[in-house]
N, C-alpha and C positions, 0 to 999 in steps of 0.2 A: 504495497500499501504506499502510495507516494505522501512521504511527509508534506504538512503545510509549509509553504513560503517563509522563511523566517521577517518579520515586520523591516520593513524600511523606512530611513529617515529622509527626513525631505529634501536633504543634500545630497546623498544617493543617485544614482540614475539608471536607470532600469535598463537603456541599452546605449554601446560605447559607439555609437556611429556618426558622432562628430569629435573632430581632433580639438583638444584643449588646448589656448597658449599657456606659457609658462606663467604663474600664479594664480590665474583664473579660476575660480571655484566651478568645485564637481558641480551641475546642476541636473536634477530632476529632469528627466522627458517628460512631458504629458502627452494626449487623443493629440493636441493639436499641434504639435510637432510633426508627427506620422504625417497631419492631412498636409500639413504645407510641403513635407517633402515629395508624396505624393502627385500635389499640384504644380510645383516648379517647374518639373519638364513638360506638364502639357501645356502653359502658360507661362513661357518664358522670362514675360513682363513683368509676373507676379511680385511684389516686395514682399519677401516675406517677414518682414517686422509687422507692417502694416495688417498684412494678412493675420497673423498671428493674432496680435492685439485684439483685431475687431472679432475674430473666431473667439478668442478666450471670452471677451466680453459679451458675446451671446449666449457662449456655453453657460457662464456663471447667471446669467437672469435666468434660461431654463433653468440649470440647478434649486434656486431661489425662490422660483417659480412653484416647484415641484415640494421644496420643504413647506411653502406656504400653504399649497393644498394638502398635504398631508397634514398638517396643523390642524386644518378647518375638520378634515374626517378626525382626527381624535380626540377634536372638542365638542363635535357632533352639530358643525355647522355649515350654512351653505355657505356660497360665496356672497349673493347677496345680502344674507344676514350679517356678515361681519363687515362687508363693508359699511352695510347702514350703521351697526353699534361704532364700527370707526368712526364715521362722521359725528356723531355724538360726541363720542370721547373727543375729537377733537375739536370739538366745541365748549371744552368742560365739562362734558355730563349731561348737558341737558340743551336743547335746542326747540325752536318752531318748527312744526312741520311744514313751513315754506321753506323755512332755511336749508333743511332736509332735501328737499326737493331742489331746490337751486341747486346746493353740495353733489346730490347723485345724480345732477340731469336727466329728473324724474318727472313726470306731469304730477301732480298732487294726488290723485288717483292710485296711483302705484305706488304713492309712499305710503299712504294711506292701509295699501293693505300690506305692504312688509311691517307695518307699525303693530296692525293687528296682530300678525302671526308673533313677532316678536315680543307683544305684551301677554299671547296667551303662552309662552314657554316661560313668563319669568323675568325677562330682561329688560323689559322696558316700564314703566308707568306714565300714562299719560295724566296729566292735571290741568286744569285751570290757572290760568296765571293771576297774581295775586296783588296786579297793576291793572289788568285788564279782562274781565270778564269773559269777555269774546275771544280771546287768544287761549289757546293751548299751548300746553310746556312737556314736550317728553324729555322723561328722565332715565338714563339707566340706574338699574339696580343694584345692589350689591352684584346676586348673581348675575346679571349681563357684564360689569366692568370685571369681573374675576373670569370669567370665559372670555370675554374679549384681549383683556390682558395675557391670558394663559396663551391663546392663538398668538397674540404678540410676541409672547415672548421665545417660542421654540426657533422663531425665525430670528429674534434678536441673538440666538445665542448662537446660533449657525452662522452667521454675520460676522460673528466677535470669533469666531471658531479659525473661520479661513480668514479674517485679517490679521490673526492672532501670530499668523508666520511672518509678519512684515514686523518691525521696531514702529514704535509713536513717530520716529522721522522718517519713516519709508509711508505708512498709513498719510502721514500730512502730505507727502508729496504726491502721492497717487490722489489724494485729493483734488488737489490744487490741478494735476496735469488733466484730470476726467472735468474738471470745472473747463479749463479753458476750451478742452473739444467739445463738449454742452452748450457753454456761449457761443462757437461757431455753428453749432447745430442749430441751435435758435435762433439764430439771427439772419440767417440767408436761408433759401428754397434752395433742394436737391436739386444737383446741375444733370443735365439729361446728356447724356455721350448719344444717341442713337435717333 
């Protein structure tokens, strides 16, 4: 029977397919390295650094989405339930239905249906405003806050686990570089080359 593979540290490479220059640290290879190596002969103009960075960002996004979806399963929440609890929490734990409709980009009737279901589960309560009797206030209950917070914590722990391989200075540097990329993405229309 085959013995299980010894766990590798992040600095150990899986395959020594690229030579290192003297003094260069030994860096583990990931799926994207193989992806780039496979496509470089097919697309000779492919920039391996750009392709590697973009592919890794996409794969990280997919990874975090999977973790978030699993956290919803673990906390018995539908995606729309979590989104609604999240918007209420983001407003300090209470909001008017009209504010939630705006935050969720939904028609008031759709928000009302969501709130009915969340109220039945004990995650929210609706009360009349103390300042305006015509106004309804939606509040998170202790159970709603605990469920929302628990689902959030799962993703938060995974974010810290993955970014924990970087030093605090590297995390600041990464955050700043990604900000510069996003500022460019948000400021211009995509260029079409076809």
